[in-house]
ZATI-794994 format. One record per residue (C-alpha): residue in one letter; x, y, z; residue number from 1. Coordinates in steps of 0.2 Angstrom, whole numbers, m for minus. Layout:
BEGIN
<dodren res="a" px="X" py="Y" pz="Z" n="NUM"/>
...
! end
This chain:
BEGIN
<dodren res="m" px="144" py="6" pz="m644" n="1"/>
<dodren res="e" px="139" py="m4" pz="m660" n="2"/>
<dodren res="d" px="153" py="6" pz="m669" n="3"/>
<dodren res="t" px="166" py="1" pz="m656" n="4"/>
<dodren res="r" px="161" py="m17" pz="m657" n="5"/>
<dodren res="s" px="162" py="m17" pz="m676" n="6"/>
<dodren res="e" px="179" py="m9" pz="m676" n="7"/>
<dodren res="i" px="186" py="m21" pz="m663" n="8"/>
<dodren res="a" px="179" py="m35" pz="m673" n="9"/>
<dodren res="n" px="188" py="m29" pz="m689" n="10"/>
<dodren res="l" px="204" py="m27" pz="m679" n="11"/>
<dodren res="k" px="202" py="m45" pz="m672" n="12"/>
<dodren res="q" px="199" py="m51" pz="m690" n="13"/>
<dodren res="l" px="214" py="m43" pz="m696" n="14"/>
<dodren res="i" px="225" py="m50" pz="m682" n="15"/>
<dodren res="s" px="218" py="m67" pz="m686" n="16"/>
<dodren res="k" px="222" py="m65" pz="m704" n="17"/>
<dodren res="i" px="240" py="m60" pz="m701" n="18"/>
<dodren res="e" px="243" py="m75" pz="m689" n="19"/>
<dodren res="l" px="236" py="m87" pz="m701" n="20"/>
<dodren res="t" px="249" py="m82" pz="m714" n="21"/>
<dodren res="g" px="263" py="m85" pz="m701" n="22"/>
<dodren res="g" px="265" py="m66" pz="m696" n="23"/>
<dodren res="t" px="268" py="m61" pz="m678" n="24"/>
<dodren res="r" px="269" py="m42" pz="m679" n="25"/>
<dodren res="l" px="256" py="m30" pz="m683" n="26"/>
<dodren res="p" px="259" py="m16" pz="m697" n="27"/>
<dodren res="a" px="265" py="1" pz="m691" n="28"/>
<dodren res="e" px="251" py="12" pz="m684" n="29"/>
<dodren res="p" px="249" py="23" pz="m700" n="30"/>
<dodren res="q" px="246" py="8" pz="m711" n="31"/>
<dodren res="l" px="235" py="m1" pz="m699" n="32"/>
<dodren res="a" px="224" py="14" pz="m696" n="33"/>
<dodren res="q" px="222" py="16" pz="m715" n="34"/>
<dodren res="e" px="218" py="m3" pz="m717" n="35"/>
<dodren res="l" px="204" py="m1" pz="m704" n="36"/>
<dodren res="n" px="199" py="16" pz="m710" n="37"/>
<dodren res="i" px="200" py="24" pz="m693" n="38"/>
<dodren res="t" px="210" py="38" pz="m686" n="39"/>
<dodren res="r" px="227" py="34" pz="m677" n="40"/>
<dodren res="g" px="219" py="40" pz="m660" n="41"/>
<dodren res="r" px="205" py="28" pz="m662" n="42"/>
<dodren res="l" px="217" py="14" pz="m667" n="43"/>
<dodren res="r" px="227" py="16" pz="m651" n="44"/>
<dodren res="t" px="211" py="15" pz="m641" n="45"/>
<dodren res="l" px="206" py="m1" pz="m649" n="46"/>
<dodren res="l" px="224" py="m8" pz="m648" n="47"/>
<dodren res="k" px="223" py="m5" pz="m629" n="48"/>
<dodren res="k" px="207" py="m15" pz="m628" n="49"/>
<dodren res="v" px="213" py="m30" pz="m637" n="50"/>
<dodren res="e" px="230" py="m29" pz="m627" n="51"/>
<dodren res="q" px="220" py="m30" pz="m611" n="52"/>
<dodren res="e" px="211" py="m46" pz="m618" n="53"/>
<dodren res="g" px="229" py="m54" pz="m621" n="54"/>
<dodren res="l" px="228" py="m54" pz="m640" n="55"/>
<dodren res="i" px="243" py="m43" pz="m643" n="56"/>
<dodren res="w" px="258" py="m36" pz="m633" n="57"/>
<dodren res="r" px="268" py="m21" pz="m637" n="58"/>
<dodren res="h" px="286" py="m18" pz="m636" n="59"/>
<dodren res="v" px="291" py="1" pz="m636" n="60"/>
<dodren res="g" px="302" py="4" pz="m651" n="61"/>
<dodren res="k" px="300" py="m13" pz="m658" n="62"/>
<dodren res="g" px="281" py="m14" pz="m663" n="63"/>
<dodren res="t" px="265" py="m23" pz="m658" n="64"/>
<dodren res="f" px="266" py="m42" pz="m658" n="65"/>
<dodren res="i" px="252" py="m55" pz="m659" n="66"/>
<dodren res="t" px="250" py="m67" pz="m644" n="67"/>
<dodren res="p" px="250" py="m84" pz="m652" n="68"/>
<dodren res="t" px="232" py="m92" pz="m652" n="69"/>
<dodren res="n" px="240" py="m108" pz="m645" n="70"/>
<dodren res="s" px="249" py="m98" pz="m632" n="71"/>
<dodren res="p" px="257" py="m110" pz="m620" n="72"/>
<dodren res="d" px="247" py="m102" pz="m606" n="73"/>
<dodren res="n" px="231" py="m110" pz="m613" n="74"/>
<dodren res="l" px="239" py="m128" pz="m615" n="75"/>
<dodren res="p" px="239" py="m142" pz="m603" n="76"/>
<dodren res="i" px="255" py="m147" pz="m594" n="77"/>
<dodren res="i" px="261" py="m163" pz="m586" n="78"/>
<dodren res="e" px="266" py="m161" pz="m568" n="79"/>
<dodren res="d" px="282" py="m168" pz="m561" n="80"/>
<dodren res="i" px="292" py="m167" pz="m576" n="81"/>
<dodren res="s" px="311" py="m165" pz="m573" n="82"/>
<dodren res="i" px="323" py="m153" pz="m582" n="83"/>
<dodren res="a" px="332" py="m168" pz="m589" n="84"/>
<dodren res="e" px="316" py="m174" pz="m597" n="85"/>
<dodren res="v" px="312" py="m157" pz="m604" n="86"/>
<dodren res="m" px="329" py="m156" pz="m612" n="87"/>
<dodren res="d" px="328" py="m173" pz="m619" n="88"/>
<dodren res="a" px="311" py="m170" pz="m627" n="89"/>
<dodren res="r" px="319" py="m154" pz="m635" n="90"/>
<dodren res="l" px="333" py="m164" pz="m641" n="91"/>
<dodren res="a" px="322" py="m177" pz="m649" n="92"/>
<dodren res="f" px="310" py="m164" pz="m657" n="93"/>
<dodren res="e" px="318" py="m147" pz="m661" n="94"/>
<dodren res="p" px="332" py="m153" pz="m673" n="95"/>
<dodren res="g" px="318" py="m161" pz="m683" n="96"/>
<dodren res="m" px="308" py="m145" pz="m682" n="97"/>
<dodren res="a" px="323" py="m136" pz="m689" n="98"/>
<dodren res="i" px="324" py="m148" pz="m704" n="99"/>
<dodren res="q" px="306" py="m144" pz="m709" n="100"/>
<dodren res="a" px="309" py="m126" pz="m707" n="101"/>
<dodren res="a" px="325" py="m127" pz="m718" n="102"/>
<dodren res="l" px="314" py="m136" pz="m731" n="103"/>
<dodren res="f" px="299" py="m125" pz="m731" n="104"/>
<dodren res="a" px="303" py="m108" pz="m724" n="105"/>
<dodren res="k" px="297" py="m93" pz="m733" n="106"/>
<dodren res="s" px="305" py="m75" pz="m734" n="107"/>
<dodren res="s" px="292" py="m69" pz="m721" n="108"/>
<dodren res="d" px="297" py="m83" pz="m709" n="109"/>
<dodren res="l" px="315" py="m78" pz="m711" n="110"/>
<dodren res="k" px="311" py="m60" pz="m707" n="111"/>
<dodren res="t" px="302" py="m65" pz="m691" n="112"/>
<dodren res="m" px="317" py="m76" pz="m685" n="113"/>
<dodren res="q" px="330" py="m62" pz="m689" n="114"/>
<dodren res="s" px="319" py="m49" pz="m680" n="115"/>
<dodren res="a" px="318" py="m60" pz="m665" n="116"/>
<dodren res="i" px="337" py="m62" pz="m665" n="117"/>
<dodren res="q" px="340" py="m43" pz="m666" n="118"/>
<dodren res="s" px="328" py="m40" pz="m652" n="119"/>
<dodren res="m" px="337" py="m53" pz="m641" n="120"/>
<dodren res="e" px="353" py="m44" pz="m644" n="121"/>
<dodren res="t" px="346" py="m27" pz="m639" n="122"/>
<dodren res="s" px="335" py="m33" pz="m625" n="123"/>
<dodren res="a" px="336" py="m23" pz="m609" n="124"/>
<dodren res="n" px="333" py="m37" pz="m597" n="125"/>
<dodren res="y" px="330" py="m56" pz="m596" n="126"/>
<dodren res="s" px="311" py="m54" pz="m597" n="127"/>
<dodren res="e" px="312" py="m46" pz="m614" n="128"/>
<dodren res="w" px="326" py="m58" pz="m620" n="129"/>
<dodren res="k" px="316" py="m74" pz="m615" n="130"/>
<dodren res="r" px="300" py="m67" pz="m625" n="131"/>
<dodren res="f" px="310" py="m65" pz="m640" n="132"/>
<dodren res="d" px="319" py="m82" pz="m638" n="133"/>
<dodren res="f" px="302" py="m90" pz="m637" n="134"/>
<dodren res="e" px="297" py="m80" pz="m653" n="135"/>
<dodren res="f" px="313" py="m86" pz="m662" n="136"/>
<dodren res="h" px="310" py="m104" pz="m658" n="137"/>
<dodren res="r" px="291" py="m103" pz="m662" n="138"/>
<dodren res="a" px="295" py="m94" pz="m678" n="139"/>
<dodren res="i" px="305" py="m110" pz="m683" n="140"/>
<dodren res="a" px="290" py="m121" pz="m679" n="141"/>
<dodren res="l" px="279" py="m109" pz="m689" n="142"/>
<dodren res="a" px="292" py="m110" pz="m704" n="143"/>
<dodren res="s" px="288" py="m129" pz="m705" n="144"/>
<dodren res="h" px="271" py="m124" pz="m711" n="145"/>
<dodren res="n" px="265" py="m140" pz="m702" n="146"/>
<dodren res="a" px="250" py="m137" pz="m690" n="147"/>
<dodren res="l" px="255" py="m152" pz="m679" n="148"/>
<dodren res="i" px="273" py="m147" pz="m677" n="149"/>
<dodren res="l" px="267" py="m130" pz="m671" n="150"/>
<dodren res="a" px="255" py="m137" pz="m659" n="151"/>
<dodren res="l" px="268" py="m149" pz="m652" n="152"/>
<dodren res="y" px="280" py="m135" pz="m650" n="153"/>
<dodren res="d" px="268" py="m125" pz="m641" n="154"/>
<dodren res="m" px="265" py="m139" pz="m629" n="155"/>
<dodren res="l" px="283" py="m142" pz="m626" n="156"/>
<dodren res="s" px="286" py="m123" pz="m623" n="157"/>
<dodren res="k" px="273" py="m124" pz="m610" n="158"/>
<dodren res="q" px="283" py="m138" pz="m601" n="159"/>
<dodren res="i" px="299" py="m128" pz="m603" n="160"/>
<dodren res="a" px="291" py="m112" pz="m594" n="161"/>
<dodren res="n" px="283" py="m123" pz="m581" n="162"/>
<dodren res="t" px="298" py="m133" pz="m577" n="163"/>
<dodren res="i" px="312" py="m121" pz="m579" n="164"/>
<dodren res="g" px="305" py="m104" pz="m581" n="165"/>
<dodren res="v" px="304" py="m98" pz="m563" n="166"/>
<dodren res="r" px="321" py="m104" pz="m558" n="167"/>
<dodren res="l" px="329" py="m95" pz="m573" n="168"/>
<dodren res="n" px="319" py="m79" pz="m569" n="169"/>
<dodren res="n" px="328" py="m80" pz="m552" n="170"/>
<dodren res="i" px="345" py="m83" pz="m559" n="171"/>
<dodren res="y" px="344" py="m69" pz="m572" n="172"/>
<dodren res="q" px="337" py="m56" pz="m561" n="173"/>
<dodren res="h" px="352" py="m45" pz="m563" n="174"/>
<dodren res="d" px="360" py="m54" pz="m578" n="175"/>
<dodren res="m" px="358" py="m60" pz="m596" n="176"/>
<dodren res="p" px="361" py="m76" pz="m605" n="177"/>
<dodren res="s" px="378" py="m78" pz="m613" n="178"/>
<dodren res="l" px="381" py="m70" pz="m629" n="179"/>
<dodren res="r" px="386" py="m87" pz="m636" n="180"/>
<dodren res="v" px="367" py="m91" pz="m636" n="181"/>
<dodren res="n" px="363" py="m77" pz="m648" n="182"/>
<dodren res="d" px="377" py="m83" pz="m659" n="183"/>
<dodren res="q" px="370" py="m100" pz="m659" n="184"/>
<dodren res="h" px="353" py="m93" pz="m664" n="185"/>
<dodren res="q" px="361" py="m84" pz="m678" n="186"/>
<dodren res="r" px="370" py="m100" pz="m684" n="187"/>
<dodren res="i" px="353" py="m109" pz="m684" n="188"/>
<dodren res="y" px="345" py="m95" pz="m694" n="189"/>
<dodren res="d" px="359" py="m95" pz="m707" n="190"/>
<dodren res="a" px="357" py="m114" pz="m710" n="191"/>
<dodren res="i" px="338" py="m112" pz="m711" n="192"/>
<dodren res="a" px="340" py="m97" pz="m723" n="193"/>
<dodren res="s" px="352" py="m107" pz="m734" n="194"/>
<dodren res="h" px="339" py="m121" pz="m734" n="195"/>
<dodren res="d" px="351" py="m133" pz="m728" n="196"/>
<dodren res="p" px="341" py="m146" pz="m717" n="197"/>
<dodren res="e" px="356" py="m156" pz="m712" n="198"/>
<dodren res="m" px="366" py="m141" pz="m705" n="199"/>
<dodren res="a" px="350" py="m134" pz="m697" n="200"/>
<dodren res="s" px="347" py="m150" pz="m688" n="201"/>
<dodren res="k" px="365" py="m151" pz="m683" n="202"/>
<dodren res="i" px="367" py="m134" pz="m676" n="203"/>
<dodren res="m" px="350" py="m134" pz="m667" n="204"/>
<dodren res="r" px="356" py="m150" pz="m658" n="205"/>
<dodren res="e" px="373" py="m142" pz="m654" n="206"/>
<dodren res="h" px="363" py="m127" pz="m647" n="207"/>
<dodren res="l" px="352" py="m138" pz="m636" n="208"/>
<dodren res="i" px="366" py="m148" pz="m629" n="209"/>
<dodren res="a" px="375" py="m132" pz="m624" n="210"/>
<dodren res="v" px="359" py="m125" pz="m616" n="211"/>
<dodren res="r" px="357" py="m142" pz="m607" n="212"/>
<dodren res="t" px="375" py="m141" pz="m600" n="213"/>
<dodren res="s" px="373" py="m123" pz="m595" n="214"/>
<dodren res="l" px="356" py="m127" pz="m586" n="215"/>
<dodren res="f" px="363" py="m141" pz="m577" n="216"/>
<dodren res="d" px="378" py="m131" pz="m571" n="217"/>
<dodren res="m" px="367" py="m116" pz="m565" n="218"/>
<dodren res="l" px="353" py="m126" pz="m557" n="219"/>
<dodren res="d" px="365" py="m139" pz="m550" n="220"/>
<dodren res="v" px="355" py="m153" pz="m558" n="221"/>
! end
């Protein structure tokens, strides 16, 4: 029992270390087992335990991902917020967030963004797609390397999920968002990767306006 507690503590410490450096994905199992000095079979047992605790989530064929410490599920929400208010808040906040990401993004941040875009393009359903959409936008917040921007984004994303999430789940039961959305994400990434803050802000704003227009049409706002 003591060995198990020690092994789990070591795994949790490694997860925290990865998240503090802006990472969102755990190393492959062989590397992770080697770092923790345990067998791969033992590692799978430990990963299952921490997954049950909500610290990680696994995507078959993609890898094991860290659930953000400031997950939107743990943040307070404001009731009776309209879709228009949520989108106005996004338009006021996220273009500036993109500016900071373009100024301060590191290569590891860019890899996380690009991985999220690729995962969205190959998602089998909307549930998968929206998880990687969240990962992409949160990676931009992380790329700002500003703890307050990250905290504010996490609060905003909670409002998005609370205000719009369930209705979109119903709309996309048997469908996926337009491919144009993935193209917009790629253009945002390109501007950030080019360290062009003005262009990153401009494209993010265009993206959010397009999302708002589409939402209003689908939800008959």
